[in-house]
C-alpha positions in Angstrom: -40.0 -44.3 27.0 -40.5 -43.8 30.8 -36.8 -44.2 31.5 -35.9 -41.8 28.7 -38.3 -39.3 30.1 -36.5 -39.6 33.4 -33.1 -39.0 31.8 -34.5 -35.9 30.0 -35.5 -34.4 33.3 -39.2 -35.3 33.5 -41.0 -36.5 36.6 -40.7 -40.1 37.5 -41.7 -42.3 40.4 -39.3 -44.3 42.6 -35.6 -43.9 43.0 -33.6 -42.3 40.2 -31.2 -44.5 38.3 -27.4 -43.8 38.5 -25.5 -42.3 35.6 -24.0 -45.7 34.5 -27.4 -47.4 34.6 -29.0 -44.6 32.6 -26.2 -44.8 30.0 -26.7 -48.5 29.8 -30.4 -48.2 29.2 -29.8 -45.5 26.5 -27.3 -47.8 24.8 -29.8 -50.6 24.9 -32.3 -48.3 23.4 -30.0 -47.3 20.6 -29.2 -50.9 19.9 -32.7 -52.4 20.0 -35.0 -49.6 18.8 -36.4 -50.1 15.3 -37.8 -46.6 15.1 -35.3 -43.9 14.0 -36.9 -41.3 16.3 -36.3 -43.5 19.3 -32.7 -44.0 18.4 -32.2 -40.3 17.7 -33.7 -39.4 21.1 -31.4 -41.9 22.8 -28.3 -40.6 21.1 -29.3 -37.0 21.9 -29.6 -38.1 25.6 -26.1 -39.7 25.4 -24.7 -36.5 24.0 -26.1 -34.6 27.0 -24.5 -37.0 29.4 -21.2 -37.4 27.5 -19.4 -34.5 29.1 -20.2 -35.4 32.7 -20.0 -39.1 32.3 -17.2 -39.3 29.8 -15.7 -42.6 31.0 -19.1 -44.4 31.1 -20.2 -43.2 27.7 -16.8 -44.0 26.2 -16.8 -47.5 27.5 -20.5 -48.4 27.0 -21.8 -46.4 24.1 -18.8 -46.3 21.7 -19.8 -49.4 19.8 -23.4 -48.3 19.4 -22.4 -44.8 18.3 -20.1 -46.2 15.6 -22.9 -48.5 14.5 -25.2 -45.4 14.2 -22.7 -43.7 12.0 -22.6 -46.7 9.7 -26.4 -47.5 9.5 -28.1 -44.2 10.0 -25.9 -42.0 7.8 -29.0 -40.8 5.8 -30.2 -38.9 8.8 -28.0 -35.9 9.4 -29.5 -35.1 12.8 -28.6 -38.4 14.5 -25.2 -38.4 12.8 -24.6 -34.9 14.2 -25.5 -36.1 17.7 -23.2 -39.1 17.4 -20.3 -37.0 16.3 -20.8 -34.5 19.1 -20.9 -37.4 21.6 -17.7 -38.9 20.3 -16.1 -35.5 20.4 -17.1 -35.0 24.0 -15.8 -38.4 24.9 -12.3 -38.0 23.4 -11.9 -34.2 24.0 -9.2 -33.3 26.5 -11.1 -30.3 27.9 -11.7 -32.2 31.2 -10.3 -32.2 34.7 -7.0 -34.0 35.3 -8.5 -36.7 37.5 -11.0 -37.7 34.8 -8.2 -37.8 32.2 -6.2 -40.1 34.5 -9.0 -42.7 34.6 -8.9 -43.7 30.9 -6.6 -43.5 28.0 -8.4 -43.6 24.7 -6.5 -44.0 21.5 -8.0 -43.3 18.1 -6.5 -44.4 14.8 -7.6 -42.9 11.6 -7.3 -45.7 9.1 -8.3 -46.7 5.6 -9.1 -44.8 2.4 -10.4 -41.2 2.5 -12.0 -40.8 5.8 -12.2 -44.4 7.2 -11.9 -43.8 10.9 -11.3 -46.7 13.3 -11.6 -45.9 17.0 -10.0 -48.3 19.4 -10.6 -47.5 23.2 -8.1 -49.4 25.3 -8.6 -49.6 29.0 -5.5 -49.7 31.2 -7.0 -52.6 33.1 -7.8 -54.8 30.2 -5.8 -54.9 26.9 -7.9 -57.6 25.4 -11.1 -55.7 25.4 -10.8 -53.9 22.1 -13.6 -52.4 20.2 -13.2 -51.6 16.5 -15.6 -49.0 15.1 -15.6 -47.6 11.7 -16.9 -44.3 10.4 -16.9 -43.9 6.6 -16.6 -40.3 5.5 -16.7 -41.4 1.9 -20.3 -42.3 2.2 -21.1 -39.2 4.2 -19.2 -36.8 1.9 -22.3 -35.1 0.6 -23.6 -34.5 4.1 -20.3 -33.3 5.3 -20.2 -30.8 2.5 -23.7 -29.3 2.9 -25.1 -30.1 6.3 -23.8 -27.9 9.0 -25.0 -30.3 11.8 -22.7 -33.0 10.4 -19.7 -31.1 9.1 -19.0 -29.0 12.1 -18.9 -31.8 14.7 -16.9 -33.9 12.2 -14.3 -31.1 12.0 -14.1 -30.8 15.8 -13.8 -34.6 16.2 -11.0 -34.9 13.7 -9.2 -31.9 15.3 -9.4 -33.6 18.7 -8.1 -36.8 17.2 -5.1 -34.9 15.7 -4.4 -33.4 19.1 -4.2 -36.7 20.9 -2.8 -39.0 18.2 -1.3 -36.6 15.7 1.4 -38.6 14.0 -0.8 -41.7 13.5 -3.7 -39.6 12.1 -1.3 -37.5 10.0 0.1 -40.7 8.4 -3.3 -42.1 7.5 -4.5 -38.8 6.0 -1.3 -38.5 4.1 -1.8 -41.9 2.3 -5.5 -41.3 1.8 -6.3 -40.2 -1.8 -7.3 -36.5 -1.8 -7.4 -36.6 2.0 -5.5 -33.3 2.5 -7.3 -31.7 -0.5 -10.8 -32.4 1.0 -9.7 -30.9 4.3 -8.4 -27.8 2.5 -11.9 -27.2 1.2 -12.9 -26.2 4.7 -11.1 -22.9 4.2 -13.5 -22.1 1.3 -16.7 -22.9 3.4 -19.0 -19.9 3.4 -20.0 -20.6 7.0 -17.4 -18.8 9.1 -17.6 -21.2 12.1 -16.7 -24.1 9.9 -14.0 -22.2 8.2 -12.5 -21.0 11.4 -12.5 -24.5 12.9 -11.0 -25.7 9.7 -8.1 -23.4 10.3 -7.7 -25.0 13.8 -7.9 -28.5 12.2 -5.1 -27.6 9.7 -3.0 -26.2 12.5 -3.0 -29.7 14.2 -2.6 -31.5 10.8 0.5 -29.5 9.8 2.4 -29.8 13.1 5.9 -31.3 12.6 5.1 -33.0 9.3 7.0 -31.5 6.4 5.2 -33.7 3.8 1.7 -32.5 4.8 3.0 -28.9 5.1 4.1 -29.0 1.4 0.8 -30.5 0.2 -1.2 -27.9 2.1 1.0 -25.1 0.7 0.6 -26.3 -2.8 -3.2 -26.5 -2.3 -3.2 -22.7 -2.4 -3.2 -22.4 1.4 -1.1 -19.2 1.4 -3.5 -17.4 -0.9 -6.5 -18.4 1.1 -5.0 -17.7 4.5 -3.8 -14.2 3.4 -7.2 -13.5 2.0 -8.8 -14.4 5.4 -6.4 -12.2 7.2 -7.1 -9.3 4.9 -10.9 -9.8 5.2 -10.6 -9.9 9.0 -8.8 -6.6 9.2 -5.1 -7.6 9.3 -3.6 -6.8 12.7 -6.9 -5.2 13.8 -8.6 -8.6 13.3 -9.8 -11.0 16.0 -8.6 -14.4 17.0 -9.2 -15.8 13.5 -6.2 -13.8 12.4 -4.2 -15.2 15.2 -5.2 -18.8 14.1 -4.3 -18.1 10.5 -0.9 -16.7 11.5 -0.2 -19.8 13.6 -1.0 -22.0 10.7 1.3 -19.9 8.4 4.1 -20.4 10.9 3.5 -24.2 10.9 3.8 -24.1 7.1 6.9 -22.0 6.8 9.1 -22.7 9.9 12.0 -25.0 9.0 10.5 -25.8 5.7 12.7 -24.4 2.9 10.5 -25.6 0.1 7.5 -23.7 1.4 9.6 -20.6 2.2 10.8 -20.6 -1.4 7.2 -21.1 -2.7 6.0 -18.3 -0.4 8.7 -15.9 -1.8 8.3 -16.9 -5.5 4.5 -16.5 -5.1 5.0 -12.8 -4.2 3.3 -13.4 -0.9 6.0 -11.4 1.0 4.6 -8.2 -0.7 1.2 -9.0 0.8 2.7 -8.8 4.3 3.5 -5.1 4.1 -0.1 -3.8 5.0 0.1 -5.8 8.2 2.6 -3.3 9.7 0.9 0.0 8.7 0.4 1.9 12.0 -1.0 5.4 12.5 0.4 8.4 14.4 -1.6 7.5 17.5 -0.5 4.1 18.8 -2.0 4.3 22.2 -4.7 1.9 23.5 -3.9 -1.2 21.4 -6.0 -4.1 22.3 -4.5 -7.3 23.6 -5.6 -9.1 20.5 -3.9 -6.6 18.2 -0.6 -6.9 20.2 -0.8 -10.7 19.8 -1.6 -10.5 16.1 1.3 -8.1 15.4 3.7 -10.1 17.5 2.8 -13.2 15.4 3.2 -11.3 12.2 6.7 -10.1 13.2 7.6 -13.7 14.1 6.4 -14.8 10.7 8.8 -12.3 9.1 11.6 -13.7 11.2 10.8 -17.2 10.1 11.6 -16.2 6.5 14.9 -14.5 7.4 16.1 -16.7 10.2 19.9 -17.1 10.5 19.3 -20.9 10.6 17.8 -20.9 7.1 20.0 -21.6 4.1 22.0 -18.4 3.3 20.7 -18.2 -0.2 17.0 -18.4 0.8 17.5 -15.9 3.6 19.3 -13.4 1.3 16.5 -13.6 -1.4 13.8 -13.0 1.2 15.8 -10.1 2.7 16.0 -8.5 -0.8 12.3 -9.1 -1.5 11.4 -7.4 1.8 13.5 -4.3 0.9 12.1 -4.0 -2.6 8.5 -4.3 -1.5 8.9 -1.7 1.2 8.4 -4.1 4.1 11.8 -3.2 5.8 10.9 0.5 5.5 7.6 -0.2 7.2 9.3 -2.0 10.0 11.7 0.9 10.5 8.7 3.2 10.7 7.3 1.1 13.6 10.8 1.1 15.1 10.9 4.9 15.2 7.2 5.5 16.1 5.9 6.7 19.4 3.4 4.9 21.6 4.2 1.4 20.4 3.9 -1.2 23.2 7.2 -2.3 24.6 7.0 -6.0 23.7 6.0 -5.1 20.1 8.9 -2.6 19.9 11.3 -5.3 21.2 10.1 -7.8 18.7 10.3 -5.2 15.9 13.9 -4.6 16.7 14.6 -8.3 16.6 12.8 -8.6 13.3 14.7 -5.6 11.7 17.9 -7.2 13.0 17.4 -10.4 11.0 16.1 -8.6 7.9 19.3 -6.6 7.7 21.7 -9.3 8.9 24.4 -10.0 6.3 22.5 -8.1 3.6 24.6 -5.1 2.5 21.7 -3.3 0.7 19.4 -3.6 3.8 22.3 -2.6 6.1 23.0 0.5 4.1 19.3 1.5 4.2 19.2 1.0 8.0 22.2 3.2 8.4 20.3 6.0 6.6 17.2 5.8 8.8 16.8 8.8 11.1 14.6 9.1 14.2 11.9 11.8 14.0 13.7 14.1 16.5 15.0 17.7 16.3 17.7 17.6 15.2 17.2 14.3 13.4 19.4 11.5 14.8 20.4 8.2 13.1 18.3 5.3 14.3 21.5 3.5 15.3 22.4 6.2 17.7 18.9 6.3 19.2 19.0 2.5 19.7 22.5 2.6 21.3 21.2 5.2 23.7 18.6 2.7 24.9 21.2 -0.1 25.1 23.5 1.8 27.5 20.6 3.2 29.5 20.2 1.0 32.6 16.6 2.2 33.1 15.4 0.5 29.9 14.0 -3.1 30.1 16.5 -5.9 29.9 14.9 -7.6 26.9 14.9 -4.3 25.0 18.6 -3.7 25.6 19.3 -7.3 24.5 17.3 -6.6 21.3 19.2 -3.4 20.6 22.5 -5.3 21.0 21.3 -8.0 18.6 20.3 -5.3 16.1 23.7 -3.6 16.3 25.4 -7.0 15.9 23.3 -7.8 12.8 24.0 -4.4 11.4 27.8 -5.0 11.6 27.6 -8.7 10.5 29.7 -9.0 7.3 29.4 -5.2 6.9 32.9 -3.7 6.7 31.5 -0.4 5.5 29.3 -0.2 8.6 32.2 -1.3 10.9 34.3 1.5 9.4 31.6 4.1 10.0 31.3 3.1 13.7 35.1 3.1 14.3 35.5 6.4 12.5 33.2 8.1 15.1 35.9 7.3 17.7 38.9 8.6 15.7 40.3 12.1 16.5 39.7 13.5 13.0 36.0 12.8 13.0 34.9 13.6 16.6 32.5 16.6 16.8 34.4 19.2 18.8 31.3 21.3 19.4 29.6 18.6 21.4 26.3 19.4 19.8 25.6 15.8 18.7 26.5 12.4 20.2 28.0 9.7 18.0 27.8 5.9 18.2 31.4 5.7 19.2 30.9 8.1 22.1 27.9 6.1 23.3 29.9 2.9 23.2 32.8 4.4 25.2 30.4 5.8 27.7 28.8 2.4 28.2 32.2 0.7 28.3 33.3 2.8 31.3 30.0 3.4 33.1 29.3 2.0 36.6 26.6 -0.4 35.2 28.0 -3.8 34.6 25.4 -4.7 31.9 26.2 -1.5 30.0 29.9 -2.4 30.2 29.2 -5.9 28.8 26.9 -4.7 26.0 29.3 -1.9 24.9 32.3 -4.2 25.0 30.5 -6.8 22.8 29.2 -4.2 20.4 32.7 -2.7 20.0 34.1 -6.2 19.5 31.6 -6.7 16.6 32.9 -3.5 15.0 36.3 -5.1 14.9 35.2 -8.6 13.9 37.5 -10.0 11.1 38.8 -6.5 10.2 42.5 -6.1 10.9 42.6 -2.6 9.4 40.1 -1.3 11.9 41.9 -3.0 14.8 45.0 -1.0 13.9 43.0 2.2 13.5 41.3 1.8 16.9 44.8 1.9 18.5 44.8 5.6 17.7 41.8 6.4 19.9 42.8 8.6 22.9 40.6 9.1 25.9 40.7 12.0 28.4 40.4 10.4 31.8 40.5 13.5 34.0 41.4 17.1 34.0 45.2 17.7 34.1 46.2 14.2 33.2 47.4 13.2 29.8 45.0 11.2 27.6 45.4 7.4 27.4 44.7 5.0 24.6 41.5 3.1 24.5 43.5 -0.1 24.8 45.3 1.0 27.9 42.1 2.3 29.5 40.5 -1.2 29.0 43.4 -2.9 30.6 43.4 -0.4 33.5 39.8 -1.0 34.3 40.4 -4.8 34.0 43.3 -4.7 36.5 41.3 -2.6 39.0 38.7 -5.4 39.3 36.7 -5.1 42.5 38.1 -1.7 43.4 35.4 0.0 41.3 31.9 0.1 42.8 29.5 -1.2 40.1 25.9 -2.0 39.8 25.4 -5.6 38.8 27.9 -8.4 38.4 31.5 -7.4 38.5 32.5 -10.6 36.8 30.3 -9.5 33.9 32.3 -6.3 33.4 35.6 -8.2 33.3 34.3 -10.9 31.0 33.1 -8.2 28.5 36.4 -6.4 28.6 38.4 -9.7 28.1 36.2 -10.7 25.2 36.8 -7.2 23.6 40.6 -7.5 24.1 40.7 -11.1 22.8 38.8 -10.0 19.7 41.0 -6.9 19.2 44.3 -8.7 19.6 43.5 -11.8 17.5 45.1 -11.8 14.1 46.6 -8.3 14.7 50.3 -8.4 15.6 50.4 -4.6 16.0 47.7 -4.6 18.6 49.5 -7.4 20.4 52.7 -5.3 20.5 50.8 -2.3 21.9 49.3 -4.6 24.6 52.7 -6.0 25.5 54.2 -2.6 25.6 52.3 -1.9 28.9 54.6 -3.7 31.5 51.7 -4.3 33.9 49.6 -6.4 31.5 51.5 -9.7 31.5 52.0 -9.8 35.3 48.3 -9.2 35.8 47.3 -12.1 33.4 49.8 -14.5 34.9 48.7 -13.6 38.4 45.0 -14.1 37.6 45.7 -17.5 35.9 48.0 -18.8 38.7 45.5 -18.1 41.6 43.1 -20.7 42.9 39.8 -18.8 42.8 36.2 -19.8 43.2 33.9 -21.2 40.6 32.6 -17.8 39.6 36.1 -16.5 38.9 37.2 -19.5 36.9 35.6 -18.0 33.8 37.7 -14.9 34.2 40.8 -17.2 34.6 40.0 -19.0 31.4 39.6 -15.7 29.4 42.9 -14.4 30.9 44.6 -17.6 29.7 43.0 -17.1 26.2 44.3 -13.5 26.1 47.8 -14.6 27.1 47.7 -17.3 24.5 46.7 -14.8 21.8 49.6 -12.6 22.9 51.9 -15.5 22.3 50.4 -16.9 19.1 50.1 -13.6 17.3 53.4 -12.2 18.7 55.8 -10.9 16.0 58.8 -10.9 18.5 59.3 -7.1 18.0 59.7 -6.6 21.8 62.8 -8.3 23.1 61.5 -8.8 26.6 58.2 -10.3 25.4 59.2 -12.7 22.7 57.3 -15.9 22.3 59.9 -18.1 23.9 60.2 -15.8 26.9 56.4 -15.7 27.4 56.3 -19.5 27.2 59.1 -19.8 29.8 57.1 -17.4 32.0 54.0 -19.7 31.8 56.1 -22.8 32.5 57.7 -21.1 35.6 54.7 -19.3 37.2 51.7 -21.3 36.0 52.7 -24.5 34.5 51.7 -25.7 31.0 49.2 -28.3 32.2 47.6 -25.8 34.6 47.5 -23.2 31.8 45.7 -25.6 29.4 43.3 -26.6 32.1 42.4 -23.0 32.9 42.0 -22.3 29.1 39.5 -25.2 29.0 37.2 -23.5 31.6 35.7 -21.4 28.8 34.3 -24.1 26.5 33.1 -26.2 29.4 31.0 -23.4 30.9 27.2 -23.9 30.6 26.6 -20.3 29.5 29.2 -20.8 26.7 27.2 -23.7 25.3 24.0 -21.6 25.4 25.6 -18.7 23.5 27.0 -21.0 20.9 23.6 -22.2 19.8 22.2 -19.1 18.0 23.3 -15.6 17.2 20.5 -13.8 19.1 21.3 -13.2 22.8 18.8 -15.4 24.7 19.4 -14.7 28.3 16.8 -15.1 31.0 18.4 -12.6 33.3 21.3 -10.1 33.2 23.5 -12.4 35.4 23.4 -15.0 32.6 24.7 -12.5 30.0 28.3 -13.7 29.8 29.2 -14.9 26.3 28.6 -13.6 22.8 27.8 -16.0 19.9 30.6 -14.7 17.6 33.1 -14.9 20.5 32.3 -18.6 20.9 33.4 -19.1 17.3 36.7 -17.4 18.1 37.3 -19.5 21.1 36.6 -22.7 19.1 39.1 -21.5 16.5 41.9 -20.5 18.9 41.7 -23.0 21.7 43.5 -25.8 19.8 46.2 -23.7 18.2 47.1 -21.9 21.4 47.4 -25.3 23.2 49.8 -26.5 20.5 51.7 -23.2 20.5 52.5 -23.5 24.3 54.3 -26.8 23.7 56.3 -25.9 20.6 60.0 -25.4 20.7 61.8 -22.3 19.5 62.8 -24.0 16.2 59.2 -25.0 15.6 58.2 -21.5 16.3 60.7 -20.2 13.7 59.4 -22.6 11.1 55.9 -21.7 12.0 56.8 -18.0 11.8 58.1 -18.5 8.3 55.0 -20.3 7.3 52.9 -17.6 9.0 54.7 -14.9 7.1 54.1 -16.8 3.9 50.5 -17.2 4.8 50.2 -13.5 5.7 51.7 -12.5 2.4 49.2 -14.8 0.7 46.4 -13.4 2.9 47.5 -9.9 1.9 47.4 -10.8 -1.7 44.0 -12.4 -1.2 42.8 -9.3 0.7 44.0 -7.0 -2.1 42.1 -9.2 -4.6 39.1 -9.2 -2.4 39.3 -5.4 -2.2 39.6 -5.2 -5.9 36.7 -7.6 -6.3 34.6 -5.6 -3.9 35.3 -2.4 -5.8 34.6 -4.2 -9.1 31.4 -5.6 -7.6 30.4 -2.1 -6.5 31.2 -0.6 -9.9 29.4 -3.5 -11.5 26.4 -2.9 -9.3 26.5 0.8 -10.2 26.8 0.0 -13.9 23.9 -2.4 -13.6 21.8 0.3 -12.0 22.9 2.7 -14.7 22.2 0.2 -17.4 18.8 -0.4 -15.9 18.2 3.4 -15.9 19.4 3.8 -19.4 17.4 0.8 -20.6 14.3 2.4 -19.1 15.1 5.7 -20.8 15.9 3.8 -24.0 12.5 2.1 -23.8 10.8 5.5 -23.3 12.7 7.0 -26.2 12.0 4.0 -28.4 8.3 4.4 -27.7 8.6 8.1 -28.5 10.4 7.3 -31.7 7.8 4.7 -32.6 5.1 7.3 -32.0 6.9 9.9 -34.1 7.6 7.4 -36.9 3.9 6.5 -36.9 2.9 10.1 -37.2 5.4 10.7 -40.0 4.0 7.6 -41.8 0.5 9.1 -41.4 1.7 12.3 -43.0 3.3 10.3 -45.8 0.1 8.4 -46.3 -1.9 11.7 -46.4 0.5 13.1 -49.0 0.4 10.0 -51.1 -3.4 10.2 -51.0 -3.3 13.7 -52.3 -0.9 12.6 -55.0 -3.2 9.9 -56.1 -6.0 12.3 -56.2 -4.0 14.4 -58.6 -3.8 11.4 -60.9 -0.1 11.3 -61.2 2.2 8.3 -60.9 4.9 9.0 -58.3 7.6 6.9 -56.7 7.0 5.9 -53.1 9.8 6.2 -50.6 10.0 5.4 -46.8 11.8 8.6 -45.7 10.4 12.1 -45.4 12.6 13.1 -48.3 10.1 11.5 -50.6 7.9 14.6 -50.2 10.5 16.7 -51.9 11.0 14.1 -54.7 7.3 14.1 -55.4 7.2 17.9 -55.5 10.2 17.7 -58.0 8.3 15.2 -60.2 5.3 17.5 -60.5 7.6 20.5 -61.4 9.2 18.4 -64.1 5.8 17.5 -65.6 4.9 21.2 -65.8 8.3 21.9 -67.6 7.7 19.1 -70.0 4.2 20.5 -70.8 5.8 23.9 -71.4 8.4 22.4 -73.8 5.7 20.4 -75.6 3.6 23.5 -76.0 6.6 25.5 -77.4 7.3 22.6 -79.8 3.7 22.6 -81.1 3.9 26.4 -81.6 7.1 26.0 -83.6 5.5 23.3 -85.7 2.4 25.5 -86.2 4.6 28.4 -87.4 6.5 26.1 -89.7 3.3 24.7 -91.3 2.0 28.3 -91.7 5.2 29.1 -93.7 4.9 26.1 -95.9 1.2 26.9 -96.7 2.2 30.4 -97.6 4.9 29.1 -100.0 2.5 26.6 -101.6 -0.2 29.3 -102.1 2.4 31.5 -103.7 3.5 28.7 -106.1 -0.1 27.8 -107.0 -0.9 31.4 -107.8 2.2 31.7 -109.9 1.4 28.5 -111.9 -2.2 29.7 -112.5 -1.0 33.0 -113.9 1.6 31.3 -116.1 -1.0 28.9 -117.4 -3.3 31.7 -118.5 -0.5 33.5 -120.3 0.5 30.4 -122.2 -3.1 29.6 -123.1 -3.8 33.1 -124.7 -0.6 33.2 -126.8 -0.2 29.7 -128.1 -3.9 28.9 -128.9 -3.8 31.5 -131.7 -0.6 30.3 -133.3 0.2 26.9 -134.5 -2.1 23.9 -134.4 0.8 21.6 -135.0 2.0 22.2 -131.6 -1.3 21.5 -129.9 -0.5 18.0 -128.9 2.7 18.9 -127.1 1.0 21.8 -125.3 -1.8 19.6 -124.3 0.7 17.3 -122.8 2.3 20.1 -120.9 -1.1 21.3 -119.7 -1.8 17.9 -118.3 1.5 17.9 -116.4 0.8 21.4 -115.1 -2.7 20.3 -113.9 -1.5 17.3 -112.1 1.1 19.4 -110.3 -1.5 21.9 -109.3 -3.8 19.2 -108.1 -1.0 17.7 -106.0 -0.2 21.1 -104.5 -3.8 21.7 -103.7 -4.1 18.3 -102.0 -0.9 19.1 -100.0 -2.4 22.4 -99.1 -5.5 20.8 -97.8 -3.5 18.4 -95.8 -1.5 21.2 -94.3 -4.6 23.1 -93.5 -6.0 20.0 -91.7 -2.8 19.5 -89.9 -2.8 23.2 -88.9 -6.4 23.0 -87.6 -5.4 19.9 -85.6 -2.4 21.7 -84.2 -4.5 24.7 -83.3 -7.0 22.4 -81.5 -4.2 20.6 -79.7 -2.6 23.9 -78.7 -6.0 25.1 -77.3 -6.4 21.8 -75.4 -2.9 22.0 -74.0 -3.5 25.6 -72.9 -6.6 24.5 -71.1 -4.7 21.7 -69.4 -1.9 24.0 -68.6 -4.3 26.3 -66.8 -5.9 23.4 -64.9 -2.5 22.0 -64.0 -1.3 25.4 -62.7 -4.4 25.6 -60.5 -3.9 22.1 -59.2 -0.2 22.7 -58.7 -1.0 25.9 -56.7 -3.4 23.9 -54.5 -0.9 21.0 -54.1 1.8 23.5 -53.2 -0.4 25.0 -50.5 -1.2 21.5 -49.0 2.5 20.6 -49.3 3.5 23.7 -47.5 1.2 22.6 -44.6 2.7 19.1 -44.7 6.2 20.5 -44.8 5.5 22.5 -41.7 4.4 19.3 -39.9 7.3 17.3 -41.3 9.8 19.9 -40.2 8.4 19.8 -36.7 8.5 16.0 -36.7 12.0 16.0 -38.2 13.2 18.2 -35.4 11.8 15.9 -32.8 13.2 12.9 -34.6 16.7 14.5 -34.7 16.5 15.2 -31.0 15.6 11.5 -30.3 18.4 10.3 -32.6 20.8 12.4 -30.6 19.6 10.9 -27.3 19.8 7.4 -28.8 23.4 8.1 -29.9 24.2 9.2 -26.3 22.8 5.9 -25.1 25.0 4.0 -27.4 22.3 2.9 -29.8 23.5 2.8 -33.5 21.5 5.2 -35.6 21.8 5.7 -39.4 22.6 9.3 -40.0 21.1 10.3 -43.4 20.3 13.9 -42.5 23.3 15.4 -44.5 22.4 13.3 -47.6 18.8 14.2 -47.4 19.5 17.8 -46.9 21.8 17.8 -49.9 19.2 16.1 -52.1 16.6 18.5 -50.9 18.8 21.4 -51.8 19.4 20.2 -55.3 15.7 19.6 -55.8 14.9 23.1 -54.5 17.4 24.6 -57.0 15.9 22.7 -59.9 12.4 23.8 -59.0 13.6 27.4 -58.8 15.3 27.2 -62.2 12.2 25.7 -63.8 9.9 28.3 -62.3 12.2 31.0 -63.7 12.1 29.4 -67.1 
C-alpha cells in the first residue's frame, strides 16, 4: 500500500514515480488485488488522475475499469468511481492539444445497455480492446443509487456527443432502450433529472425515429411540467435545456408537431409570454429563455412546414389567446431589443397566410394617445434609419406576412394612398403616407424597404395595381402633382444625382423591383409607363452600357422591366407597340446582349440567398438587394420574356389571341373566385351564427327541460292530492289535465245531487202509496164490521157463502198489511240512505272546497310556468325548431270545462 499512499499525497521516501508509472501500478493493483477495498481505493485513485492524465488512464486502465464494471457490480461505490473515470477519459472538456493526442471511439452495442468501448490509437489499429458494461444487470442500482446513476447518465451523454449516430442506432434497436432513458425525467433527484434532459438533447439530435418515440413516451407533458415548476421564462438554465429538447423534438418533424397540437400543448405555451407593466431589468437567463420560447412557436408555424399543419397551428394559437399575448409583448414598453425583434418575427409567421390572424393583427392598436394601429407604429420603425437594422428587417417581414394572401389587407393599405381616403387634417399618419415617405427619403435602406413593402401590397392583385395609378403626389409648391408611377421613374432616372445615405444601387434596385411587380400582368399600368416618353430611352441606355459589376444588377432589372413592357403590352400606343419595341432592342442593344443582361439577375449570389426562405436574412444593409417573392416573379418571367423577344409579329398576333382568351378565362375564374370568397365569407358568418344559435338553443332547451321538470312536479303533487281524495281520475301529460280533473270532481258532485233528488222522489212516491194502502185497509175494516152486524142476524143458510167472502177479505187485508210493512221498511231504508248521502254530501263539499283552494294555488303556479313555457316556445320557433302548438286547443277545452263547472254550480 506504500505506492498508493504516495499517489494519495502521503509522505514517501525516495524519488516520486511519474504519472504513467503510478497509473500502471494502480492498474496492476486493480487487476491483482483480491480485496474489494484495495480495488476500490485503486479505482478512486485512477479517477483522481483521469482528468490530468487522460491519455495514460485511457490506454492503460480502460480494460481494468471495464472488468470492474463486470465483476464488482454489487458494490455501488466502486462502480461509481469506474463510471466517473470513464467519463473523465472520454469527455471532451479538455485542451485542444490533449484531444489531438488520442481519438477514442465508443460504440454502444447489444441489448438494453450493453456498452462496448473500443479505444483505437492512431499509431496502432491492431491494438483493440473490447470492454463490456452491462446495464441490464446494474438496472436496480442505476434506478436507486445516486452514485451509480448520475455518472452513468453523464457517461452516456458524452458518448452521444462523440459518436451520436452509432449510439443512437444501438439505443433505437434495444428493447425499451428509449423508455428507460425517459424515466430519468421522472427522477425525484433534480441533478439526475436535469442531466437526463441533457442526455435526451443529445439522443434526439437529427434522428426523427427517436424523436417520435420520445414524444410518444409523454415527453411533451413532462417537459412542460418541468418548465412550469421552474417558473416558465423566469426559470433558470433547466428551462433553457427543456426548451432546447422541445426544439429537437418538433423542428422539421411533422408527426411530432401534429401530436403536439392535437395534445393541446399549444395552449400551455400561453403563460410563457405573460409580461408585466415593468419590463426593465430582465436577467440574461430570462432573455435567453424567452428567445427560445419564441423560436419554439416559430417552429410550429414555419413557412417550410406543410401548409395544412401550419394553418392548424396558427388557428390554435389564435383561439387559445397566444397570438393576443404576443401582440401584447409587441406593444409593451421596456422589452429588450432582441426579444422585441424576435417577437415581431414570431408574430409575422403566426399571421402569415391566415386570414383570421391577419384580421386580428389589423385591429391591434398601440397604447398611445390617440391610439394608433400596430401596423402604422411598426412601419414608423421600418422607415426610421435610427432603428437597429435587424429590427427594421423584422418589421418588413411582419408587413410582408400581413399582406401574404391577404387581398383585404392589401386593399386597406392601398386605400390609404388614394385621394378619397387621405386625411386632409393631417392629424394622423397612415400606412400609405409612411411608405411614400420612406420611398422618397434620402436613406437608401428606407427606400428599399418601402419599395418592397409597397410591392407586396400589389402582389397578385391586378385591381389594386390599377387603383394605385390614381395616386397623385405633390412634389413642390407651385408645381402640379405627379403620379406615383411617374415619381418612381423620375427618381430612378436621376440615379447618382441625389445625395443619399447608404448604397445608391440599393435604392434603384428597390424601385425597379416595385415597377416590375406593378407592371407585371397589368396592361393598363404598362400603358401608363410607356406613355412617359423618357422611360424607354432610359431603360435601353442603361442596358446598352458596359458598366461595372455592381451596376450589372441594375442592368438586369432594367432588362426585366423592358421585357415586361413588351410581354404585357396591349399595343394601345402606336409608337410603343410590341414589334417596334423589339426592333428597338435589336437596333440599340442586340437580342443576345439583352438576354445576357437579363440573366444577370438569377446568377447573382444575393438572388440565390433571397430565394431560399421568405424571411429577409441579411447580414448587413449592403446585402439587402432581393426580396423572396420577387425571386419567384423573376423565375416566372425570365423564360417567357426571352421567348417573346425572338417571336415574329404573326406569332405575337396568335399569342395575343391566346392571351385574350386566357384573360377572358382568367376574368371568369376571378369572378368565380370572388363569388366563392363571398360565399365562403357568408358561409363563415352563417356558421358563426349557427354556432351562436345552437348555443342559445342549448340554453333554451335546458331551460325548457327545467320548466317541464317543474311542471311535472306540480302534476305529481296534484295527482297525489287526487289520490288522497280517493277518486279515480285520468292521468294526462299536459297541464290541461288539471282542469279535466277538476271537471271530473264537479261531475261527481252533480251526480250525487241527482241521486239525492231521485231518492227524495222515490221517498215521496212510497209515502203516497202507503197512504193509499192505509186508506184502503181502513175502508175494508169498516165494511167488514158493517157486513158482520147485518148478516149474522139474518139467514143461516147463507153463512157458508159469507164465510167464504170473509176469508177472501182477510187474505186481501193480510196481503195489504204485508205490503204496508214492506213499504215501511223500504221507506226507513230510503230515509237512512238519504241521511247517509246528506252526510257524504257535506263531507264532499268540504273536501271539494279544500281541493279547490289547493287547485287555485297550483293553477297560479301552472299559469306562471305556462307563461314561461310560451315564451320559450316562441324563442324556439324563432330559432327554427318545430314546436307543437296546442295552446289554442287547450284554452278552448279549458273554457268549455269552466262553463260546465259554472252551470253545475248554478244548478
